[in-house]
Legacy VTK file of the C-alpha trace (Angstrom):
# vtk DataFile Version 3.0
C-alpha trace
ASCII
DATASET POLYDATA
POINTS 256 float
63.881 66.611 35.288
63.006 63.617 33.059
61.628 61.787 36.093
60.090 64.594 38.146
58.204 66.320 35.317
56.162 63.279 34.106
55.339 62.305 37.693
54.302 65.855 38.590
52.196 66.256 35.440
50.551 62.898 34.696
51.023 61.109 38.002
50.266 63.641 40.742
48.707 66.508 38.761
50.513 68.927 41.095
48.564 72.201 41.527
46.271 71.274 38.646
49.174 70.837 36.230
46.994 69.216 33.545
45.141 72.494 33.040
48.268 73.826 31.349
50.618 72.478 28.658
53.419 70.343 30.038
55.934 72.465 28.136
55.379 76.171 27.593
57.065 79.453 28.497
53.747 81.325 28.340
51.712 82.452 31.337
48.214 81.192 32.149
45.181 81.934 34.287
43.965 79.394 36.821
41.499 78.094 34.235
44.351 77.379 31.790
43.676 80.331 29.476
46.475 82.601 28.188
47.233 85.347 30.693
46.628 88.908 29.468
49.797 90.688 30.570
48.797 93.993 28.961
45.729 94.191 31.206
47.764 94.269 34.433
50.380 96.833 33.309
49.561 100.553 33.378
50.840 103.255 31.023
53.985 103.663 33.146
54.790 99.941 32.752
54.082 99.250 36.404
51.884 96.503 37.812
48.254 97.522 38.336
47.361 95.523 41.438
43.616 96.116 41.016
43.652 94.549 37.561
45.993 91.823 38.776
43.612 90.828 41.560
40.738 90.879 39.083
42.472 88.545 36.613
44.036 86.345 39.279
47.520 85.067 39.948
49.859 83.942 37.204
50.308 80.203 36.587
53.231 78.459 34.881
53.555 75.201 32.987
55.037 72.222 34.818
58.381 72.380 33.014
58.707 76.137 33.420
57.910 76.095 37.152
60.254 73.178 37.873
62.988 74.889 35.860
62.724 77.833 38.227
62.817 75.525 41.235
65.885 73.645 40.039
67.443 76.986 39.126
67.432 78.031 42.787
68.922 74.677 43.754
71.638 75.074 41.117
72.775 78.451 42.449
72.865 77.239 46.063
74.710 74.037 45.162
77.209 75.978 43.037
78.360 77.982 46.045
78.559 75.001 48.405
80.169 72.682 45.836
82.933 75.130 44.936
83.547 76.003 48.583
83.779 72.357 49.711
85.620 70.773 46.777
87.687 73.640 45.384
88.012 76.069 48.277
91.458 74.885 49.380
92.758 74.718 45.804
91.556 78.260 45.093
93.257 79.487 48.249
96.527 77.697 47.464
96.597 78.928 43.870
95.965 82.458 45.051
98.861 82.216 47.493
101.111 80.716 44.806
100.336 83.505 42.343
100.815 86.109 45.058
104.285 84.673 45.817
105.196 84.712 42.122
105.178 80.948 41.492
104.567 80.316 37.779
103.728 77.304 35.648
105.219 76.635 32.223
102.464 78.488 30.364
102.893 81.628 32.447
106.652 81.574 31.935
106.224 81.295 28.168
103.760 84.197 28.191
106.302 86.438 29.915
107.763 87.407 26.546
104.579 89.389 25.854
103.650 92.638 27.586
101.036 92.119 30.276
97.772 94.067 30.357
98.033 97.101 32.658
95.536 96.990 35.517
94.333 100.482 34.696
92.885 99.209 31.392
90.413 97.094 33.344
89.795 99.884 35.855
89.008 102.393 33.114
86.676 99.949 31.357
84.868 99.230 34.636
84.660 102.920 35.530
83.237 103.908 32.148
80.658 101.109 32.232
79.475 102.015 35.742
79.446 105.757 34.985
77.338 105.318 31.830
74.990 102.949 33.655
74.579 105.375 36.559
73.720 108.168 34.127
71.131 105.867 32.590
69.593 105.005 35.969
69.564 108.588 37.274
68.617 110.702 34.262
66.462 108.156 32.416
64.850 106.644 35.471
61.336 107.049 34.075
62.292 104.701 31.255
64.466 102.111 33.015
62.736 102.333 36.447
65.796 100.977 38.262
67.332 103.198 40.979
71.083 103.772 41.170
71.482 101.438 44.136
70.004 98.623 42.048
72.936 98.941 39.644
75.477 98.733 42.456
73.665 95.801 44.054
73.568 93.937 40.725
77.302 94.576 40.267
78.010 93.105 43.709
75.994 89.979 42.886
77.895 89.546 39.608
81.216 90.003 41.420
80.392 87.406 44.101
79.214 84.721 41.673
81.802 85.134 38.904
84.485 82.999 40.591
82.356 79.989 41.654
80.469 79.907 38.358
83.761 80.169 36.447
84.995 77.093 38.336
81.845 75.159 37.405
82.187 76.269 33.774
85.843 75.223 33.652
85.196 71.776 35.140
81.841 70.859 33.554
81.477 73.098 30.477
78.100 74.152 31.905
77.452 77.728 33.038
74.746 78.182 35.702
72.752 81.359 35.176
71.837 84.116 37.602
68.655 85.069 35.756
66.332 83.383 38.256
67.948 84.666 41.453
68.258 88.229 40.106
64.601 88.271 39.041
63.552 86.983 42.445
65.697 89.369 44.488
64.626 92.478 42.582
61.013 91.354 42.623
61.108 91.240 46.432
62.981 94.468 47.179
61.473 96.555 44.355
58.148 94.948 43.360
55.695 96.030 40.710
58.234 97.377 38.210
58.940 94.835 35.462
61.335 97.078 33.485
63.465 97.596 36.600
63.445 93.844 37.131
64.736 93.186 33.611
67.411 95.891 33.951
68.565 94.430 37.263
68.727 90.968 35.708
70.745 92.337 32.792
73.350 93.973 35.020
73.464 91.120 37.519
73.262 88.103 35.222
74.783 89.293 31.951
77.702 91.024 33.678
78.631 87.714 35.266
78.034 85.778 32.050
80.192 88.150 29.994
82.912 88.046 32.647
82.987 84.238 32.465
83.171 84.385 28.649
85.935 86.996 28.949
87.924 84.715 31.256
87.270 81.738 28.994
88.754 83.595 26.025
91.764 84.695 28.060
92.333 81.115 29.210
92.283 79.905 25.604
94.606 82.738 24.593
96.924 81.844 27.465
97.281 78.243 26.251
97.546 79.292 22.593
100.186 81.916 23.518
98.221 84.865 22.093
99.499 88.264 23.354
97.229 89.382 26.227
96.986 92.973 24.997
95.888 91.818 21.544
93.258 89.568 23.114
91.942 92.423 25.275
91.785 94.946 22.429
90.038 92.546 20.060
87.389 91.696 22.654
86.702 95.335 23.536
86.734 96.396 19.884
84.185 93.733 18.912
81.657 95.146 21.377
80.852 98.019 19.024
80.066 96.095 15.802
78.218 93.474 17.876
76.006 96.151 19.455
75.418 97.770 16.071
74.490 94.443 14.497
72.091 93.615 17.343
70.255 96.933 16.962
70.002 96.502 13.190
68.571 93.027 13.782
65.853 94.430 16.059
65.020 97.204 13.620
64.681 94.833 10.667
62.957 91.924 12.399
60.854 93.526 15.150
60.588 97.097 13.812
61.835 98.143 17.266
63.733 101.448 17.396
65.788 102.492 20.425
LINES 1 257
256 0 1 2 3 4 5 6 7 8 9 10 11 12 13 14 15 16 17 18 19 20 21 22 23 24 25 26 27 28 29 30 31 32 33 34 35 36 37 38 39 40 41 42 43 44 45 46 47 48 49 50 51 52 53 54 55 56 57 58 59 60 61 62 63 64 65 66 67 68 69 70 71 72 73 74 75 76 77 78 79 80 81 82 83 84 85 86 87 88 89 90 91 92 93 94 95 96 97 98 99 100 101 102 103 104 105 106 107 108 109 110 111 112 113 114 115 116 117 118 119 120 121 122 123 124 125 126 127 128 129 130 131 132 133 134 135 136 137 138 139 140 141 142 143 144 145 146 147 148 149 150 151 152 153 154 155 156 157 158 159 160 161 162 163 164 165 166 167 168 169 170 171 172 173 174 175 176 177 178 179 180 181 182 183 184 185 186 187 188 189 190 191 192 193 194 195 196 197 198 199 200 201 202 203 204 205 206 207 208 209 210 211 212 213 214 215 216 217 218 219 220 221 222 223 224 225 226 227 228 229 230 231 232 233 234 235 236 237 238 239 240 241 242 243 244 245 246 247 248 249 250 251 252 253 254 255
């Protein structure tokens, strides 16, 4: 990034890069003026293609556009890297756990009661049920159809393992925000609220799952009872959600 961005901006002036700031998350017209997003969105929060064609296509700053490009490369390389360098190890560890082979940490944790599988199943079922109700009965507000929720859940499920491996080995967590935005934008275009909802369920579900696993790994090494770890994490969702809504009300005067 430190090499490509200066060359693209000052050296090659790729796609008229000097018309825009080198670093900005804002959107611009072709002339380099701020893009009026409100003008291309109708009262139903859908894209008005007539107004979009009138104002012209959206342009990004050099850093922002290259961040998106490298984001796609990161996701693709995550899958191939984990498959090539950790595929056999993942398979062997799965077989070892299936046969009941345990390391010293697992043996020490045996004195605590394990978490019943149905706890996770109930939590997953409740989350999907509430989300489906949201997508079906409040579709005018969220715009996302029910199949978008299921598709986002599948994406989160597929990427959780490889991204967890990258997080565990590098302490860096690749995001799914770019790929989820792109996929939903192709299959269900013109609906920005649906795009954000799809990104939330696809990206944040994976991100929270990785954080969940990270906490369990730490608890495993620190010999914290698994049930206590699970209950504390689930319990903290409620005050965290309450605090976040209060923050929005006080700072942005935004009521849900």
